[in-house]
C-alpha positions as CSV (number, residue, x, y, z in Angstrom):
1,X,51.6,1.3,-12.0
2,X,50.0,0.8,-8.6
3,X,46.3,0.5,-8.5
4,X,45.9,3.7,-6.4
5,X,47.7,5.8,-9.0
6,X,45.5,4.4,-11.7
7,X,42.4,5.3,-9.8
8,X,43.8,8.8,-9.3
9,X,44.2,9.2,-13.0
10,X,40.7,7.9,-13.5
11,X,39.4,10.7,-11.3
12,X,41.5,13.4,-12.9
13,X,40.4,12.3,-16.4
14,X,36.8,13.5,-15.9
15,X,38.0,17.1,-15.7
16,X,38.0,19.2,-18.9
17,X,41.4,19.0,-20.6
18,X,42.5,21.0,-23.7
19,X,42.6,19.0,-26.9
20,X,46.1,18.5,-28.2
21,X,44.9,19.2,-31.8
22,X,41.5,20.0,-33.3
23,X,42.6,20.4,-36.9
24,X,42.4,17.6,-39.4
25,X,46.2,17.6,-39.8
26,X,48.5,17.4,-36.8
27,X,49.0,15.5,-33.5
28,X,46.2,14.0,-31.5
29,X,46.3,12.3,-28.1
30,X,43.5,10.4,-26.5
31,X,43.0,7.6,-24.0
32,X,40.6,5.7,-21.8
33,X,40.7,4.2,-18.3
34,X,38.1,1.6,-17.5
35,X,37.5,0.2,-14.0
36,X,35.3,-2.9,-13.7
37,X,34.0,-4.9,-10.8
38,X,32.3,-8.2,-11.7
39,X,30.9,-11.0,-9.6
40,X,29.3,-14.3,-10.3
41,X,27.4,-17.0,-8.3
42,X,26.9,-20.6,-9.3
43,X,29.3,-20.5,-12.2
44,X,28.2,-22.6,-15.2
45,X,31.7,-23.1,-16.6
46,X,34.0,-26.0,-15.6
47,X,37.2,-25.6,-13.7
48,X,36.4,-22.4,-12.0
49,X,35.3,-21.1,-8.6
50,X,31.6,-21.6,-8.0
51,X,31.3,-18.1,-6.6
52,X,33.8,-15.4,-7.6
53,X,34.5,-11.7,-8.0
54,X,37.2,-9.8,-9.9
55,X,38.5,-6.3,-10.5
56,X,39.6,-5.4,-14.1
57,X,41.5,-2.3,-15.0
58,X,42.2,-1.3,-18.6
59,X,44.2,1.7,-19.7
60,X,44.7,2.8,-23.3
61,X,46.6,5.7,-24.8
62,X,46.4,6.5,-28.5
63,X,48.7,9.0,-30.3
64,X,48.2,9.8,-34.0
65,X,49.8,12.2,-36.4
66,X,48.2,13.1,-39.7
67,X,49.7,15.0,-42.6
68,X,47.7,15.1,-45.8
69,X,46.9,11.6,-46.8
70,X,49.4,10.0,-44.4
71,X,48.7,8.9,-40.8
72,X,51.1,7.5,-38.2
73,X,49.5,6.0,-35.1
74,X,50.3,4.0,-32.0
75,X,48.1,2.8,-29.2
76,X,49.3,1.3,-25.9
77,X,47.0,-1.1,-24.0
78,X,47.5,-2.2,-20.4
79,X,44.9,-4.7,-19.1
80,X,45.2,-6.1,-15.6
81,X,43.2,-7.9,-12.9
82,X,43.1,-7.7,-9.1
83,X,41.5,-9.8,-6.4
84,X,41.7,-13.2,-8.1
85,X,42.6,-16.6,-6.6
86,X,43.7,-20.0,-7.9
87,X,40.2,-20.8,-9.0
88,X,39.4,-17.6,-10.8
89,X,39.3,-18.1,-14.6
90,X,42.0,-15.5,-15.6
91,X,43.2,-15.8,-19.2
92,X,44.7,-13.7,-21.9
93,X,41.1,-12.4,-22.3
94,X,41.6,-10.5,-19.1
95,X,45.3,-9.7,-18.9
96,X,47.7,-8.2,-21.4
97,X,50.0,-5.7,-19.8
98,X,51.8,-2.8,-21.4
99,X,51.3,-3.9,-25.0
100,X,51.6,-1.7,-28.2
101,X,48.5,-3.1,-29.8
102,X,48.6,-0.5,-32.6
103,X,51.6,0.9,-34.4
104,X,50.9,1.6,-38.0
105,X,51.3,3.8,-41.0
106,X,48.3,4.6,-43.1
107,X,47.7,6.3,-46.4
108,X,44.5,7.5,-48.3
109,X,44.1,8.2,-51.9
110,X,41.7,7.9,-54.9
111,X,41.6,6.4,-58.4
112,X,38.9,8.3,-60.3
113,X,35.9,8.4,-58.0
114,X,37.0,5.4,-56.0
115,X,38.5,6.0,-52.6
116,X,41.5,3.8,-51.5
117,X,43.2,3.4,-48.1
118,X,45.9,1.1,-46.7
119,X,47.5,0.4,-43.4
120,X,50.7,-1.4,-42.6
121,X,51.9,-2.4,-39.1
122,X,50.0,-3.3,-36.0
123,X,46.3,-2.5,-35.8
124,X,42.9,-3.6,-34.6
125,X,40.1,-4.8,-37.0
126,X,36.4,-4.6,-37.1
127,X,35.1,-6.1,-40.4
128,X,31.5,-6.6,-41.5
129,X,29.2,-7.9,-38.8
130,X,32.2,-8.4,-36.5
131,X,31.2,-12.1,-35.9
132,X,34.5,-13.3,-37.4
133,X,36.9,-10.4,-36.9
134,X,36.5,-7.8,-34.2
135,X,38.0,-5.8,-31.4
136,X,35.6,-6.8,-28.7
137,X,35.2,-3.7,-26.4
138,X,33.6,-5.5,-23.5
139,X,36.4,-7.9,-23.0
140,X,39.3,-6.5,-20.9
141,X,41.9,-7.2,-23.7
142,X,41.4,-6.8,-27.4
143,X,42.4,-8.6,-30.6
144,X,45.4,-7.1,-32.4
145,X,46.8,-7.9,-35.8
146,X,50.1,-7.2,-37.6
147,X,50.3,-7.0,-41.3
148,X,48.6,-5.3,-44.2
149,X,45.1,-3.9,-44.8
150,X,43.6,-2.3,-47.9
151,X,40.1,-0.7,-48.3
152,X,38.2,0.4,-51.4
153,X,35.0,2.4,-51.6
154,X,33.2,3.5,-54.7
155,X,30.5,6.2,-55.2
156,X,27.9,3.5,-56.2
157,X,28.0,1.8,-52.8
158,X,30.6,-0.9,-53.3
159,X,33.1,-1.4,-50.5
160,X,35.8,-4.0,-50.0
161,X,38.4,-4.8,-47.3
162,X,41.4,-7.2,-47.8
163,X,43.9,-8.3,-45.2
164,X,47.0,-10.3,-44.8
165,X,47.9,-10.4,-41.1
166,X,49.5,-12.2,-38.2
167,X,47.1,-12.3,-35.3
168,X,48.9,-11.1,-32.2
169,X,49.2,-14.0,-29.8
170,X,48.9,-12.5,-26.3
171,X,51.8,-13.2,-23.9
172,X,52.3,-14.3,-21.3
173,X,49.7,-17.1,-21.4
174,X,50.6,-19.2,-18.4
175,X,48.4,-18.9,-15.3
176,X,51.1,-17.8,-12.9
177,X,52.3,-14.9,-15.0
178,X,48.8,-13.8,-15.8
179,X,47.9,-13.6,-12.1
180,X,51.0,-11.5,-11.5
181,X,50.2,-9.1,-14.4
182,X,53.6,-9.9,-15.8
183,X,54.8,-7.8,-18.8
184,X,55.8,-9.9,-21.8
185,X,55.4,-8.6,-25.4
186,X,53.0,-10.4,-27.7
187,X,54.1,-12.7,-30.4
188,X,53.2,-12.7,-34.1
189,X,54.6,-14.8,-37.0
190,X,54.0,-17.3,-39.7
191,X,52.8,-19.9,-37.2
192,X,49.4,-18.1,-37.2
193,X,48.3,-16.3,-40.3
194,X,44.9,-14.9,-41.3
195,X,44.1,-13.6,-44.8
196,X,41.1,-12.9,-46.9
197,X,38.5,-10.2,-47.5
198,X,35.0,-8.9,-47.4
199,X,33.0,-7.1,-50.1
200,X,29.7,-5.4,-49.8
201,X,27.1,-3.8,-52.1
202,X,24.9,-1.2,-50.6
203,X,21.2,-1.3,-51.8
204,X,21.9,-4.4,-53.8
205,X,18.2,-5.4,-53.5
206,X,16.3,-2.2,-52.8
207,X,17.2,-1.1,-49.2
208,X,19.1,-4.4,-48.6
209,X,22.9,-4.6,-48.5
210,X,24.6,-7.8,-49.7
211,X,28.0,-8.9,-48.4
212,X,30.3,-11.8,-49.2
213,X,33.5,-12.8,-47.4
214,X,36.3,-15.4,-47.4
215,X,39.0,-15.9,-44.8
216,X,41.7,-18.5,-44.3
217,X,43.4,-19.2,-41.0
218,X,46.6,-21.2,-40.9
219,X,48.1,-22.4,-37.7
220,X,51.2,-24.6,-36.9
221,X,53.2,-25.7,-33.9
222,X,56.2,-23.8,-32.6
223,X,58.8,-25.2,-30.2
224,X,57.2,-25.8,-26.8
225,X,53.7,-24.6,-28.0
226,X,51.7,-27.4,-29.6
227,X,48.5,-26.4,-31.4
228,X,45.5,-28.0,-33.2
229,X,47.2,-27.1,-36.6
230,X,44.1,-25.4,-37.8
231,X,43.8,-24.8,-41.6
232,X,40.3,-23.3,-41.9
233,X,38.6,-21.8,-44.9
234,X,35.6,-19.7,-43.9
235,X,33.0,-18.7,-46.6
236,X,30.4,-16.2,-45.6
237,X,27.4,-14.3,-47.0
238,X,25.1,-11.6,-45.4
239,X,22.0,-9.7,-46.3
240,X,20.8,-6.9,-44.1
241,X,18.8,-3.8,-43.8
242,X,19.8,-1.3,-41.1
243,X,17.4,-0.2,-38.4
244,X,15.5,3.1,-39.0
245,X,12.7,4.8,-37.1
246,X,9.3,3.6,-38.1
247,X,10.7,0.8,-40.3
248,X,11.3,-2.9,-40.2
249,X,14.9,-4.2,-40.5
250,X,16.5,-7.6,-40.7
251,X,19.6,-9.6,-41.2
252,X,20.7,-13.1,-42.3
253,X,24.3,-14.2,-42.2
254,X,25.8,-17.6,-42.7
255,X,29.3,-19.1,-42.6
256,X,30.6,-22.4,-43.8
257,X,34.0,-23.7,-42.7
258,X,36.1,-26.4,-44.4
259,X,39.8,-27.4,-44.1
260,X,41.5,-29.6,-41.6
261,X,42.3,-29.7,-37.9
262,X,44.4,-32.1,-35.7
263,X,42.4,-34.4,-33.5
264,X,44.4,-33.1,-30.5
265,X,47.5,-30.9,-29.9
266,X,49.6,-34.0,-29.4
267,X,52.4,-34.4,-31.9
268,X,51.4,-36.8,-34.7
269,X,47.7,-36.6,-34.0
270,X,45.5,-37.4,-37.0
271,X,44.3,-34.6,-39.2
272,X,40.5,-34.4,-39.4
273,X,38.5,-32.8,-42.3
274,X,36.4,-29.9,-41.1
275,X,32.8,-29.3,-42.0
276,X,31.2,-26.7,-39.7
277,X,28.7,-23.9,-40.1
278,X,27.0,-20.9,-38.4
279,X,23.9,-18.9,-39.1
280,X,22.4,-15.8,-37.6
281,X,18.9,-14.4,-38.4
282,X,17.1,-11.5,-37.0
283,X,14.0,-9.3,-37.7
284,X,13.3,-6.1,-35.9
285,X,11.2,-3.0,-35.8
286,X,12.2,0.5,-34.5
287,X,9.2,2.5,-33.2
288,X,8.9,6.1,-33.9
289,X,9.0,8.3,-30.8
290,X,11.3,9.7,-28.2
291,X,12.3,6.3,-26.7
292,X,13.7,5.1,-30.0
293,X,12.7,1.6,-29.0
294,X,13.6,-1.4,-31.1
295,X,12.1,-4.8,-30.7
296,X,13.8,-7.8,-32.5
297,X,13.6,-11.5,-32.8
298,X,16.9,-13.4,-33.2
299,X,18.1,-16.9,-33.9
300,X,21.7,-18.2,-33.8
301,X,22.9,-21.7,-34.5
302,X,26.6,-22.9,-34.6
303,X,27.4,-26.5,-35.3
304,X,29.0,-28.8,-32.8
305,X,31.3,-31.8,-33.2
306,X,30.0,-35.4,-33.6
307,X,31.5,-38.8,-34.2
308,X,32.1,-39.9,-37.8
309,X,35.6,-38.9,-38.8
310,X,34.9,-35.2,-39.5
311,X,35.3,-32.2,-37.2
312,X,32.1,-30.2,-36.9
313,X,32.6,-27.5,-34.2
314,X,32.3,-24.0,-35.7
315,X,35.3,-21.7,-34.9
316,X,34.4,-18.0,-34.6
317,X,38.0,-17.0,-35.1
318,X,38.3,-13.5,-33.7
319,X,34.7,-12.6,-33.4
320,X,32.9,-10.5,-30.8
321,X,30.2,-12.0,-28.5
322,X,28.9,-9.2,-26.2
323,X,27.0,-7.3,-28.9
324,X,24.4,-10.1,-29.3
325,X,25.1,-13.2,-27.2
326,X,26.4,-12.5,-23.7
327,X,29.3,-10.9,-21.7
328,X,32.8,-12.3,-21.6
329,X,34.7,-11.9,-18.3
330,X,33.7,-14.2,-15.4
331,X,30.5,-15.2,-17.3
332,X,31.9,-16.1,-20.7
333,X,29.5,-19.1,-21.1
334,X,27.8,-18.4,-24.5
335,X,29.7,-18.1,-27.8
336,X,29.4,-19.2,-31.4
337,X,30.0,-22.9,-30.9
338,X,27.6,-25.8,-30.5
339,X,24.6,-23.7,-29.8
340,X,21.0,-23.3,-31.0
341,X,19.4,-20.2,-29.6
342,X,16.2,-18.3,-30.4
343,X,15.8,-15.0,-28.6
344,X,14.0,-11.7,-28.2
345,X,15.6,-8.3,-27.5
346,X,14.3,-4.8,-26.6
347,X,16.6,-1.8,-26.9
348,X,16.0,1.9,-26.0
349,X,18.1,5.0,-26.7
350,X,16.0,8.0,-25.7
351,X,18.9,10.4,-25.5
352,X,22.7,10.8,-26.2
353,X,23.2,10.4,-22.4
354,X,21.9,6.9,-21.9
355,X,20.7,3.6,-23.5
356,X,19.7,0.2,-22.4
357,X,18.6,-3.2,-23.6
358,X,17.0,-6.4,-22.2
359,X,17.1,-9.8,-23.9
360,X,16.0,-13.3,-23.4
361,X,17.5,-16.4,-25.1
362,X,16.6,-20.1,-24.9
363,X,19.8,-22.2,-25.1
364,X,20.1,-25.6,-26.7
365,X,23.1,-27.7,-27.8
366,X,23.3,-28.2,-31.5
367,X,25.0,-31.5,-30.9
368,X,24.2,-33.4,-27.6
369,X,27.6,-35.2,-27.4
370,X,29.8,-32.1,-27.7
371,X,30.5,-29.6,-25.0
372,X,28.0,-26.8,-24.7
373,X,29.2,-23.5,-26.3
374,X,32.1,-22.2,-24.2
375,X,31.3,-23.8,-20.8
376,X,33.4,-26.9,-21.2
377,X,30.4,-28.9,-19.9
378,X,29.9,-32.2,-21.9
379,X,28.1,-35.5,-21.8
380,X,29.7,-37.7,-24.4
381,X,26.8,-40.2,-24.1
382,X,24.2,-37.5,-25.0
383,X,22.0,-38.7,-22.2
384,X,21.8,-35.3,-20.4
385,X,19.6,-33.9,-23.2
386,X,20.1,-30.8,-25.3
387,X,18.4,-28.0,-23.3
388,X,21.0,-25.8,-21.5
389,X,18.8,-23.2,-20.0
390,X,17.1,-19.8,-20.2
391,X,19.4,-16.7,-20.3
392,X,18.2,-13.2,-19.3
393,X,20.6,-10.4,-20.2
394,X,20.6,-6.7,-19.7
395,X,22.7,-3.6,-19.9
396,X,22.4,0.1,-18.9
397,X,24.8,2.8,-20.0
398,X,24.9,6.4,-18.8
399,X,27.2,9.3,-19.7
400,X,27.8,10.9,-16.2
401,X,29.8,13.6,-18.0
402,X,29.2,13.5,-21.8
403,X,32.2,12.3,-23.7
404,X,34.2,12.2,-20.4
405,X,32.8,9.7,-18.0
406,X,30.4,6.8,-18.6
407,X,28.9,4.3,-16.2
408,X,27.7,0.9,-17.3
409,X,26.1,-2.0,-15.5
410,X,25.6,-5.5,-17.1
411,X,23.7,-8.4,-15.6
412,X,22.9,-11.9,-16.6
413,X,20.7,-14.6,-15.1
414,X,21.1,-18.2,-16.5
415,X,18.4,-20.6,-15.3
416,X,20.2,-23.9,-15.9
417,X,18.3,-26.5,-17.9
418,X,18.6,-30.2,-17.7
419,X,21.9,-30.4,-19.5
420,X,23.8,-27.9,-17.3
421,X,22.3,-29.6,-14.2
422,X,22.9,-33.3,-15.0
423,X,25.9,-33.5,-17.4
424,X,28.7,-35.5,-15.8
425,X,31.1,-32.6,-15.3
426,X,28.5,-29.9,-14.8
427,X,29.4,-27.5,-11.9
428,X,27.3,-27.8,-8.8
429,X,24.8,-25.1,-8.0
430,X,21.6,-23.6,-9.2
431,X,20.8,-20.5,-11.2
432,X,23.9,-18.6,-12.4
433,X,23.9,-14.8,-11.6
434,X,26.4,-12.4,-13.0
435,X,26.8,-8.6,-12.7
436,X,29.5,-6.1,-13.6
437,X,29.8,-2.4,-12.8
438,X,32.0,-0.3,-15.2
439,X,33.3,3.2,-15.0
440,X,35.1,4.5,-18.1
441,X,37.0,7.8,-18.2
442,X,37.9,9.2,-21.6
443,X,40.4,12.0,-22.2
């Protein structure tokens, strides 16, 4: 669909439209159109333009029909970019055109006082803290999965989710096709499998909820598509208390990964044993009052790789990053890999119409000889030090028309530290500055 037509739909979508169905049972149609303009100067990632800008356009359409305990649903996603050139980092994180990300059948029931539900088909997933498995809303594309999901909830606060899925591998994935917004249906199959589950106990320790999880990712080559043959077991545990006005809150989550991975994607590459880990810790306080201000301290550390015959770089699988680390898109420099980062964050939500946050993070490498986080910048000798820089991040969101049209602006300043200035392949330039303007229509 031409860009002009999409912008026309964006404008029409803010006008009141009759709901297709308001009852619990029946047909429901909804959708979104998000237009984003983003720009960056002095890029900190390797292999990209030093200064760049990009237009992202994402359209979704969801149709669902419910009858008693049964639901049939399908959701179409169309994610495209405009204004790029050969040096713009356009990947499957930005482009996935005309894809039926969701197409599932669901059923709900009960056994005694326990509630059960199941899904089969294509669907998105947000599980637990979303640090391992999530549908990241900031990114222009999303993570989809094909397979089975089952959920259990009891009256005494126990919940559990189990999955056996094939992660949808976005296609096309070559640079030329992505820049042309070419339509190719995504692939799923036994060459990439994810299974496991998460269980949680509400108020396991007073107001504290306890959670445990295990997931296995299995990956293998297919003709013409070599991989690292990942076979990863991820064990996780989490303790948290949700924020509440006038109260302290906190969270600790840790993951350990074992298994194996090929030293490279070359055929016959040696298999390396995996020993990697990640930890997140935070403590916050929400002030009583109309601003609903919350101040929190945070720390995140994800292991990096080092010499010695084992692979130590943590793999976040399909986790989100925007909610607590940094935006994706043209910035996309900070993720859960080879990072040690304390930070402070202030959030306000004084009304249903708008909210905002400001955060600061100091960024170090967990391992000096591995590449820093998701930048691709590396000094194999370790002589460039471990300090990557200071990151200042903020966001403001405002419902221009409640539930119809929302405006959002995101901004990041990365003052590069010694490592990002002096590593052998560090991009030239000073402080990185990133901004994005977003307008989302819902209908």
